C-alpha positions as CSV (number, residue, x, y, z in Angstrom):
1,M,74.7,69.6,104.1
2,D,77.8,68.5,105.5
3,F,80.5,71.5,106.4
4,Q,82.8,69.1,108.2
5,L,86.4,69.4,106.2
6,S,87.0,66.6,103.8
7,D,89.9,64.5,103.9
8,D,91.9,66.5,101.2
9,Q,91.0,70.2,103.2
10,R,92.5,68.6,106.1
11,A,95.9,67.2,104.1
12,L,96.2,70.7,102.6
13,R,96.2,72.0,106.1
14,S,97.9,69.9,107.9
15,G,101.0,70.0,104.7
16,M,101.1,73.8,105.4
17,R,101.2,73.4,109.4
18,D,104.8,70.9,107.9
19,L,106.3,73.7,105.7
20,L,105.6,76.2,108.4
21,G,106.9,74.1,110.5
22,A,110.3,73.4,108.8
23,V,110.6,76.9,107.0
24,F,109.5,79.3,109.8
25,D,109.9,77.7,113.1
26,R,110.8,79.9,116.1
27,D,114.4,80.2,115.7
28,R,113.3,82.1,112.1
29,L,110.4,84.0,113.9
30,R,113.4,85.8,116.1
31,A,115.5,86.2,113.4
32,A,112.8,88.1,111.5
33,V,112.7,90.1,114.5
34,E,115.7,91.0,114.6
35,R,115.8,91.7,110.7
36,G,112.9,94.4,111.8
37,G,110.2,92.3,109.9
38,T,112.7,92.1,106.4
39,L,111.3,89.7,104.2
40,D,112.9,86.1,103.5
41,R,112.7,85.8,99.7
42,S,113.7,82.5,99.9
43,L,110.7,82.1,101.8
44,W,108.5,84.0,99.8
45,R,109.6,81.7,96.6
46,E,109.1,78.6,99.5
47,L,105.3,79.3,99.4
48,G,105.1,80.2,95.7
49,A,106.3,76.7,94.9
50,A,103.8,75.3,97.6
51,G,100.8,76.5,95.9
52,F,100.1,79.4,98.3
53,F,99.3,82.2,96.5
54,A,98.9,80.7,92.8
55,L,95.9,78.4,95.0
56,R,92.8,79.7,93.7
57,L,94.5,80.3,90.2
58,P,92.6,77.8,87.5
59,E,95.3,75.1,86.8
60,E,95.4,76.3,82.9
61,A,97.1,79.5,84.3
62,G,99.6,77.8,86.0
63,G,97.7,77.6,89.6
64,V,96.1,74.5,91.8
65,G,92.3,75.0,91.0
66,L,90.8,75.3,94.3
67,G,88.7,78.0,96.5
68,L,88.0,80.4,99.3
69,P,87.7,77.6,101.6
70,E,91.2,76.1,101.0
71,A,92.6,79.5,101.0
72,V,90.9,80.4,104.6
73,L,93.1,76.7,105.4
74,L,96.0,78.3,104.6
75,F,95.9,81.7,105.9
76,E,94.7,80.4,109.1
77,E,98.3,78.3,109.8
78,A,99.9,81.5,108.5
79,G,98.5,83.5,111.1
80,R,99.3,80.4,113.9
81,A,102.8,80.5,112.8
82,L,103.0,84.6,112.6
83,L,104.1,84.4,109.2
84,P,105.4,88.0,108.0
85,G,104.6,89.5,105.0
86,P,101.8,90.9,102.3
87,L,100.3,87.5,102.5
88,A,96.7,88.8,101.4
89,A,98.0,90.9,99.1
90,T,100.1,88.9,96.9
91,H,97.9,86.1,96.8
92,L,95.2,88.4,95.4
93,A,97.6,89.8,92.7
94,A,98.3,86.1,91.4
95,G,97.4,86.3,88.0
96,L,97.4,90.1,88.2
97,V,101.2,90.7,88.8
98,E,103.7,88.6,87.1
99,G,105.8,86.8,89.8
100,A,103.1,87.1,92.3
101,A,101.2,83.6,91.7
102,E,105.1,81.6,91.8
103,G,106.4,84.1,95.1
104,E,109.2,85.9,92.7
105,A,107.1,89.3,93.5
106,V,106.6,90.5,96.9
107,V,102.7,92.7,96.4
108,T,101.2,95.1,99.1
109,A,98.2,97.2,99.2
110,V,97.1,100.9,99.9
111,D,94.6,100.2,102.4
112,G,92.1,103.7,102.6
113,D,94.8,106.2,104.4
114,L,96.3,103.8,106.7
115,P,100.2,103.4,106.3
116,V,101.8,100.6,103.9
117,A,103.1,96.9,105.1
118,H,106.4,96.2,103.5
119,L,106.1,99.1,100.9
120,A,110.3,99.1,100.8
121,E,110.8,95.5,99.5
122,A,107.8,95.4,97.4
123,D,107.8,94.6,93.4
124,A,104.0,95.7,93.0
125,V,101.6,97.7,95.0
126,L,97.4,97.4,94.6
127,V,96.0,100.7,94.5
128,G,92.5,100.5,94.2
129,S,91.8,98.2,91.0
130,D,95.5,99.2,89.9
131,A,98.8,97.7,90.3
132,L,101.9,100.0,90.5
133,V,104.9,98.6,89.1
134,G,108.4,99.9,87.6
135,E,108.5,103.8,87.2
136,P,105.0,104.7,88.8
137,L,106.2,102.4,91.5
138,R,109.6,103.9,92.3
139,A,107.8,107.3,92.3
140,F,104.9,106.2,94.8
141,V,107.7,105.0,96.9
142,A,109.6,108.0,96.7
143,G,106.9,110.1,98.0
144,A,106.8,107.4,101.3
145,R,108.1,108.1,104.5
146,P,109.0,105.3,106.8
147,V,106.5,105.4,110.5
148,R,106.9,103.6,113.2
149,S,104.9,100.3,113.5
150,M,103.9,98.8,116.3
151,D,104.3,95.3,115.2
152,P,108.0,94.3,115.0
153,L,107.6,91.9,111.8
154,T,105.5,94.5,110.1
155,P,107.5,97.4,108.2
156,L,105.2,100.4,107.6
157,H,105.4,103.6,105.8
158,R,103.1,106.4,105.1
159,V,102.3,108.0,101.3
160,E,100.2,111.0,101.7
161,G,97.6,111.9,99.5
162,R,97.8,108.5,98.0
163,A,94.7,106.8,99.6
164,A,92.2,104.1,98.2
165,A,88.7,104.3,99.6
166,P,87.4,100.7,99.9
167,E,84.9,101.4,96.9
168,A,88.1,101.9,94.9
169,Y,88.5,98.0,95.3
170,P,86.6,95.6,93.4
171,G,84.3,93.4,95.7
172,A,86.3,90.2,95.4
173,F,89.9,92.6,96.6
174,L,87.9,94.5,99.5
175,Y,86.4,91.4,100.8
176,E,88.3,88.4,99.9
177,G,90.9,90.5,101.8
178,A,89.3,91.2,104.3
179,L,88.2,87.2,105.0
180,L,92.2,86.2,104.4
181,T,93.1,88.5,106.9
182,A,90.2,87.6,109.4
183,A,91.7,83.5,108.8
184,E,94.8,84.7,110.1
185,Q,93.2,86.3,113.0
186,L,91.7,82.8,113.5
187,G,95.3,81.3,113.3
188,S,96.4,83.5,116.1
189,A,93.7,83.3,118.4
190,V,93.7,79.1,118.4
191,R,97.8,79.6,118.8
192,T,97.7,81.8,121.7
193,T,94.7,79.7,122.9
194,E,97.6,76.7,122.8
195,A,99.8,78.3,124.5
196,A,97.9,79.2,127.5
197,V,96.7,76.2,128.1
198,Q,100.1,74.6,127.7
199,H,101.4,77.2,130.4
200,A,98.3,76.8,132.6
201,G,99.6,73.1,132.6
202,D,103.0,73.5,132.9
203,R,103.7,76.0,135.7
204,E,102.7,75.5,139.2
205,Q,102.4,77.8,142.2
206,F,101.7,76.6,145.2
207,G,102.4,72.8,144.4
208,S,99.8,73.1,141.6
209,P,99.6,73.8,138.1
210,I,98.1,76.8,137.8
211,G,95.6,75.4,135.4
212,S,93.8,73.8,138.4
213,F,93.1,77.4,139.7
214,Q,89.4,78.5,138.8
215,A,89.5,81.8,137.6
216,V,93.0,80.1,135.3
217,K,90.6,77.9,133.8
218,H,88.0,80.7,133.2
219,L,90.4,82.4,131.2
220,C,91.4,79.1,128.9
221,A,87.5,78.6,128.6
222,D,87.1,81.9,127.6
223,M,89.5,82.0,125.1
224,L,88.1,78.4,123.3
225,A,84.6,80.4,123.7
226,R,86.1,82.9,121.4
227,T,87.8,80.9,118.8
228,E,85.0,78.3,118.3
229,P,82.3,80.9,116.9
230,A,84.9,82.7,115.0
231,R,86.0,79.7,113.1
232,A,82.5,78.7,112.5
233,A,82.0,82.1,111.1
234,V,85.3,82.6,108.7
235,Y,84.6,78.9,107.6
236,A,81.0,79.8,107.1
237,A,81.9,82.9,105.3
238,A,84.6,81.0,103.0
239,V,81.7,78.8,101.6
240,T,79.1,81.7,101.0
241,G,81.7,84.6,100.0
242,D,78.6,86.8,101.4
243,P,79.9,90.5,102.7
244,V,77.7,90.5,105.2
245,E,78.9,87.2,106.4
246,I,82.4,88.2,105.8
247,A,81.9,91.5,107.7
248,A,80.9,89.5,111.0
249,A,83.5,86.7,110.4
250,K,86.5,89.6,110.5
251,L,84.8,91.2,113.9
252,L,84.6,87.6,115.3
253,A,88.0,87.0,114.3
254,D,89.6,89.9,115.5
255,E,88.1,89.9,118.6
256,A,89.2,86.3,119.2
257,A,92.8,87.0,118.0
258,V,93.1,90.3,120.2
259,R,91.0,89.3,123.3
260,N,93.1,85.8,123.4
261,A,96.5,87.5,123.0
262,R,95.8,89.8,126.2
263,D,94.0,86.5,128.2
264,C,97.4,84.1,127.0
265,L,99.4,87.2,128.0
266,Q,97.8,87.2,131.4
267,I,97.9,83.6,132.2
268,H,102.1,83.9,131.0
269,G,102.3,86.5,134.4
270,G,105.4,88.7,134.3
271,M,106.9,86.2,131.4
272,G,104.4,87.1,129.3
273,F,105.6,90.9,129.2
274,T,109.4,90.2,128.3
275,W,110.7,90.4,124.9
276,E,112.2,87.0,124.7
277,A,107.8,85.1,125.0
278,D,106.2,85.2,122.1
279,V,103.0,86.6,123.2
280,H,103.5,89.9,122.6
281,L,104.2,89.5,119.0
282,H,100.8,88.3,118.3
283,L,98.8,90.7,120.2
284,K,100.6,93.4,118.2
285,R,99.9,91.8,115.2
286,A,96.2,91.3,116.1
287,W,95.9,95.2,117.0
288,L,97.3,96.0,113.5
289,R,95.1,93.6,111.6
290,S,92.0,94.7,113.2
291,A,92.7,98.1,111.9
292,S,93.0,97.0,108.4
293,R,90.8,95.4,106.1
294,L,87.3,96.4,107.1
295,T,87.9,97.8,110.5
296,G,85.3,96.5,113.2
297,A,83.2,100.1,112.9
298,A,83.5,99.6,108.7
299,A,82.5,95.8,109.5
300,E,79.5,97.2,111.5
301,E,78.2,99.6,109.5
302,L,77.9,96.8,106.9
303,L,75.9,94.2,109.3
304,A,73.5,96.7,110.1
305,A,72.6,97.9,106.5
306,G,72.6,94.2,105.9
307,L,70.2,93.4,108.6
308,G,68.0,96.3,107.6
309,A,67.5,94.9,104.1
310,A,66.3,91.7,105.4
311,R,63.0,90.9,105.0
312,P,60.6,89.9,107.7
313,R,60.0,86.0,108.0
314,P,56.4,85.2,107.2
315,G,54.6,84.8,110.5
316,S,56.7,87.1,112.5
317,P,55.5,90.1,114.5
318,A,57.4,92.6,111.8
319,A,56.2,90.6,108.7
320,P,52.4,92.1,107.4
321,G,49.6,90.0,108.8
322,G,51.8,88.5,111.8
323,G,50.4,90.7,114.4
324,G,50.8,89.6,117.7
325,S,49.4,86.4,119.8
326,G,46.2,88.2,120.8
327,A,47.0,88.0,124.5
328,G,47.5,92.0,124.6
329,G,44.1,93.8,123.8
330,G,42.2,96.4,125.6
331,G,40.0,96.1,128.5
């Protein structure tokens, strides 16, 4: 079986990268930071027109008719560009909330007892399997209070007494949302690796690029060694849709995004800590995503449960009749 990306998938990913480069370059990223993360509705509609939200809707419903593997590629590019907004919630709400597929509606979601992202701008809120719109939405927003967000691109509101337990969401919403978030984390890990390698080649100390120093080489190599297993796990989970594999993908992608951003910041040195550099934005977003949609603890529990339910392979020591090699034995 060939797990390489097809030509169509590569073209899809390349097209999304080109689009984001045109409509959300660094100047627009910085403008979004200055706005406090307020969404650009024209950008949201551009994404809708490009099929970002309707990608998996059937063609007869006005969608593109593609699958989860293709959605993962687009979300990877979104994470690479640090694209703000409740992308996963709006994507999942396509076909459920009017205007979500076209990018005319912004849809956010309640994730357990965590603060809700972009609530003030939302046209709908997913709470479990329900979508709040109209008067219920206005009442929901009225009961919320803004809280400080570590990510300047993600405004947060806390709503007391309105948590949605993970089991309240249909399986597709819970696990597919986690996988799309993992894909964003993967894209961020890729971008910070690229930024670190580029800076290590450009920055000179003692008459040589800092990338020639062994300690810096090891940091860059570690970043790549975290990114590629995370990529394999995310792509594989998109093919199978298996909850246990999605949990593994989220764990690996979270680790890659957070640790790569930290290593990238270290390679940038004192400049990496400044507001003008973009490294801290990747780190803050990675921290925020890692605490949402299947956290590390929840993913580990799911993995442990999956391992406990796995049947021993025939012939293994744990299988019935599959005892040891006979090298032991009494005296």
